[in-house]
C-alpha positions in Angstrom: 0.0 0.0 0.0 1.3 3.4 -1.0 0.9 6.2 1.6 0.3 9.7 0.5 3.0 12.2 1.7 1.8 15.0 3.9 3.1 18.3 2.5 1.9 19.9 5.7 3.4 22.8 7.6 6.5 22.0 9.7 7.5 24.8 11.9 11.0 24.7 13.5 12.9 27.1 15.6 16.4 27.5 17.2 17.4 29.3 20.4 16.8 32.9 19.3 13.1 33.4 20.2 11.3 30.2 21.2 8.4 32.2 22.7 7.6 33.8 19.4 7.8 30.4 17.6 5.4 28.9 20.2 3.0 31.7 19.8 3.0 31.4 16.0 2.5 27.6 16.2 -0.4 28.2 18.6 -2.0 30.6 16.1 -1.5 28.0 13.3 -3.0 25.3 15.4 0.1 23.1 15.0 2.9 21.8 17.3 6.5 22.9 16.9 8.5 20.2 15.1 10.9 18.8 17.8 14.4 20.1 17.1 17.4 20.1 19.4 19.9 22.9 18.9 23.0 22.9 21.1 26.8 23.3 21.1 29.6 20.8 21.4 32.4 21.5 23.9 34.3 22.9 20.9 31.5 25.5 20.5 30.4 24.1 17.2 26.6 24.2 16.7 24.8 20.9 16.7 21.3 20.4 15.2 19.1 17.4 15.5 15.6 17.3 13.9 13.5 14.6 15.6 10.8 14.3 13.0 10.6 13.6 9.3 10.4 16.6 7.0 10.5 14.7 3.8 8.3 16.4 1.2 7.0 18.8 3.8 6.6 22.6 3.7 9.2 23.7 6.2 9.2 27.0 7.9 12.2 27.8 10.2 11.6 30.8 12.5 14.8 32.4 13.8 15.3 36.0 14.8 19.0 36.6 15.5 19.5 39.0 18.4 22.2 40.3 20.7 24.4 39.1 22.2 24.3 35.9 20.2 23.5 37.1 16.6 26.3 35.1 15.0 25.3 31.9 16.9 21.7 32.3 16.0 22.5 32.9 12.3 24.7 29.8 12.2 21.9 27.8 13.8 19.5 29.0 11.1 21.9 28.1 8.3 22.6 24.6 9.7 18.8 24.0 10.2 18.1 25.0 6.6 20.9 22.7 5.4 19.6 19.8 7.5 16.1 20.1 6.1 17.5 20.4 2.6 19.4 17.1 2.9 16.3 15.6 4.6 14.4 16.1 1.3 12.0 18.9 2.5 9.8 20.0 -0.4 10.2 23.8 0.4 12.2 25.6 3.0 11.2 29.1 4.1 13.4 31.1 6.5 11.2 33.3 8.7 13.5 36.0 10.1 11.5 38.8 11.8 14.7 40.8 12.6 17.1 40.4 9.7 20.7 40.3 10.9 23.4 42.7 9.6 20.7 44.8 7.8 22.4 48.0 8.8 25.4 46.9 6.7 23.4 47.3 3.5 25.8 49.5 1.5 29.4 50.4 1.0 29.5 53.8 2.7 33.3 54.0 3.0 36.4 52.5 1.5 36.8 48.7 1.9 33.5 48.4 3.8 31.7 45.1 3.3 28.1 44.8 2.3 27.3 42.1 4.9 23.6 42.1 4.4 24.2 40.8 0.8 26.6 38.1 2.3 23.8 36.9 4.6 21.4 36.7 1.7 23.9 34.6 -0.2 24.5 32.3 2.8 20.7 31.7 3.2 20.4 30.8 -0.5 23.5 28.5 -0.5 22.3 26.8 2.6 19.2 25.8 0.8 16.4 28.3 1.6 13.8 28.6 -1.1 12.0 31.6 0.4 12.6 34.3 3.0 10.0 36.1 5.1 11.2 39.1 7.2 9.8 42.3 8.7 10.7 46.0 8.5 14.0 45.7 6.8 16.4 48.6 7.6 16.5 49.3 3.9 13.8 47.8 1.7 16.3 47.4 -1.2 17.8 44.5 0.7 15.1 42.4 -0.9 17.1 42.8 -4.1 20.0 41.1 -2.6 18.2 37.8 -2.9 17.9 35.5 -5.9 15.0 33.7 -4.2 11.6 35.2 -3.2 11.8 37.6 -0.2 8.7 39.0 1.5 9.2 42.1 3.7 6.3 42.4 6.1 5.4 45.7 7.7 4.6 46.4 11.4 2.8 49.5 10.3 -0.8 48.1 10.5 -0.1 46.8 14.0 1.4 50.1 15.1 -1.7 51.9 13.8 -3.9 49.7 15.9 -1.7 50.2 18.9 -1.7 54.0 18.6 -5.5 54.1 18.3 -6.0 51.7 21.3 -3.2 52.6 23.7 -2.2 56.2 23.2 -4.6 58.7 24.9 -5.2 61.8 22.8 -3.6 60.4 19.7 -6.0 62.4 17.5 -4.1 65.5 18.7 -0.8 63.7 17.7 1.9 64.2 15.2 4.1 61.4 13.7 7.8 62.2 13.9 10.8 60.7 12.1 14.2 61.1 13.9 16.0 61.4 10.6 15.5 61.8 6.8 16.0 58.1 6.1 12.9 57.2 8.1 10.7 59.9 6.6 8.9 57.6 4.1 8.0 55.2 7.0 6.7 58.0 9.2 4.7 59.7 6.5 3.0 56.4 5.5 1.9 56.0 9.1 0.8 59.6 9.4 -1.4 59.1 6.3 -3.0 56.0 7.8 -3.9 58.0 10.9 -4.7 61.3 9.1 -2.1 63.1 11.3 0.6 65.7 10.6 4.2 64.8 10.1 7.4 66.2 11.6 11.1 65.6 10.7 14.1 66.0 12.9 17.4 66.8 11.3 20.5 65.4 13.0 24.1 66.5 12.4 26.9 64.2 13.2 30.3 65.1 14.5 31.9 64.2 11.2 29.4 66.5 9.3 30.2 69.4 11.6 33.9 68.8 11.2 33.5 68.7 7.4 31.8 72.1 7.6 34.7 73.7 9.5 37.5 71.8 7.7 36.8 71.8 3.9 39.7 69.5 3.3 38.1 66.6 5.1 36.4 64.3 2.5 32.6 64.6 2.7 30.4 61.6 3.6 29.4 59.7 0.5 26.0 60.6 -1.0 23.2 58.5 0.2 25.2 56.9 3.0 22.7 57.8 5.7 19.6 55.9 4.5 18.1 55.4 8.0 18.6 55.5 11.7 21.5 53.1 12.5 21.5 53.9 16.2 24.7 51.8 16.6 28.0 52.5 18.2 29.8 54.5 15.6 26.9 56.4 14.3 24.6 57.0 17.3 27.4 58.2 19.5 28.6 60.6 16.8 25.4 62.6 16.8 26.3 66.1 17.9 23.1 68.0 17.4 19.5 67.5 16.6 17.0 70.1 15.5 13.3 70.1 14.4 13.4 70.7 10.7 9.7 70.2 9.6 6.5 70.3 11.5 4.9 72.0 14.6 4.8 69.8 17.7 3.8 72.4 20.2 1.0 71.1 22.5 0.7 67.8 20.6 1.3 64.2 21.4 4.6 63.4 19.5 4.9 59.8 18.3 8.5 58.9 17.3 8.7 56.2 14.6 11.8 54.3 13.8 12.9 50.8 12.6 15.5 50.0 15.2 16.8 51.0 18.6 20.1 49.8 20.0 21.8 52.2 22.3 18.8 54.5 22.7 20.9 57.5 22.1 19.0 58.7 19.0 15.6 58.3 20.8 16.9 60.2 23.8 18.1 63.2 21.7 15.0 63.2 19.5 12.7 63.2 22.6 14.6 66.1 24.2 14.3 68.1 21.0 10.5 67.4 20.9 10.2 68.4 24.6 12.1 71.6 24.0 9.8 72.4 20.9 6.7 72.2 23.2 5.5 68.6 22.6 2.9 67.7 25.3 3.9 64.0 25.4 6.4 61.8 23.6 6.0 58.2 22.7 8.5 56.1 20.8 7.4 53.2 18.6 10.2 51.1 17.2 10.0 48.0 15.0 13.1 46.1 16.4 14.3 46.6 20.0 17.9 45.4 19.8 18.8 47.3 23.0 22.1 45.4 23.0 24.0 48.1 24.9 21.2 49.7 26.8 21.2 49.2 30.5 17.8 49.1 32.2 18.7 52.4 33.9 19.1 54.0 30.5 15.8 52.7 29.4 13.9 53.9 32.4 15.5 57.3 32.1 14.4 57.9 28.5 12.4 61.1 28.3 9.3 59.3 26.8 6.0 58.2 28.2 6.5 54.7 26.7 9.0 52.9 24.6 7.0 50.4 22.4 8.8 47.8 20.3 7.6 44.7 18.6 8.5 41.2 19.9 10.6 40.4 16.9 13.2 40.1 19.6 12.4 38.6 23.0 11.8 41.5 25.4 10.6 39.4 28.4 13.4 40.1 30.8 13.7 43.8 29.8 9.9 44.3 30.4 10.2 42.7 33.8 12.9 45.1 34.8 11.5 48.2 33.2 7.9 47.7 34.1 5.2 49.7 32.3 7.6 52.0 30.6 8.6 49.3 28.0 5.8 47.6 26.0 5.8 45.3 23.1 3.5 44.6 20.2 2.9 41.0 19.4 3.7 40.2 15.8 2.9 36.5 16.0 -0.5 36.9 14.3 1.2 38.6 11.3 3.9 36.0 11.1 1.4 33.1 11.5 -0.9 34.6 8.8 2.0 35.0 6.4 3.0 31.4 6.9 -0.6 30.2 6.4 -1.0 32.2 3.2 2.4 31.1 1.8 1.6 27.5 2.5 -1.8 27.8 0.8 -0.4 29.8 -2.2 -2.4 32.9 -1.3 -1.4 36.5 -1.7 0.1 38.2 1.4 -0.6 41.7 0.1 -3.5 42.0 2.6 -0.9 41.9 5.4 0.4 45.3 4.3 -3.1 46.9 4.9 -4.8 45.1 7.7 -3.8 44.6 11.3 -3.8 41.2 12.9 -2.7 42.7 16.2 
């Protein structure tokens, strides 16, 4: 007797964010495929998948995050390879927070484009499809020779603002830099609110203005808010460039927060400009170098991030000041639609929050 192969959804996860994977599995009404990911004494990564994935539609959810970004990325690559050699029908890497996305261009001599390298690694490992969310630069999708779907947290943020921010109708959406203006204006249009833009000058820009012989920063090198060591700490001055925030609820929108330095400076500028309250809504809360004291001292009413990275311990230490938006409904729906061959365009318009 010949048995029909399943071609059902198999959802696997590594050690980066098991809580999110469990929430997605619950939404899909399935169990996580048993998989053991560990390290040998030599620190090599070991992966053991304890169920057949032959001819199955495999989704591997992994969201590399500090301080183990490289370990998490290696786990993902090995899991993809393991499923490939186990004859999975299709392998989709679900990466809510795409690693190395800030290294998306060659902005100085001999700089690597590491986001492109990661895209190549995923394809070589055997991934057939990638699902991610709020890429630092949407052009990263072009780094892939396989399909790549970049989901948006915008619909979930719109729902959060309407439900959780008092007086949001007297609000204004603010981008902390020019690179995030498109993201912020799209959100402002959804809410029918005004838009404001903060201009930030870095130390190297001020130095270039006083010393003409210093080579200028390459055009287009500041495509968004990096908020990392080299860039965030080099911010010398911020000023409100566009928009009137006086007496309004200012809602800062950005794609990533790491040190919190950019959010702190932007919030101070908004307070000085007369904003009634300041909220910060950030897609990915890396917070890799931010102590809990720094978080609690941010001059904002609330810091709101998605749970693309596990925030459980930080929320316990920061209390009500730090909140997270659950993206598991969006991820689960994208997996269901991908498996069934349905369009995922509705996920860019409707909230599943």
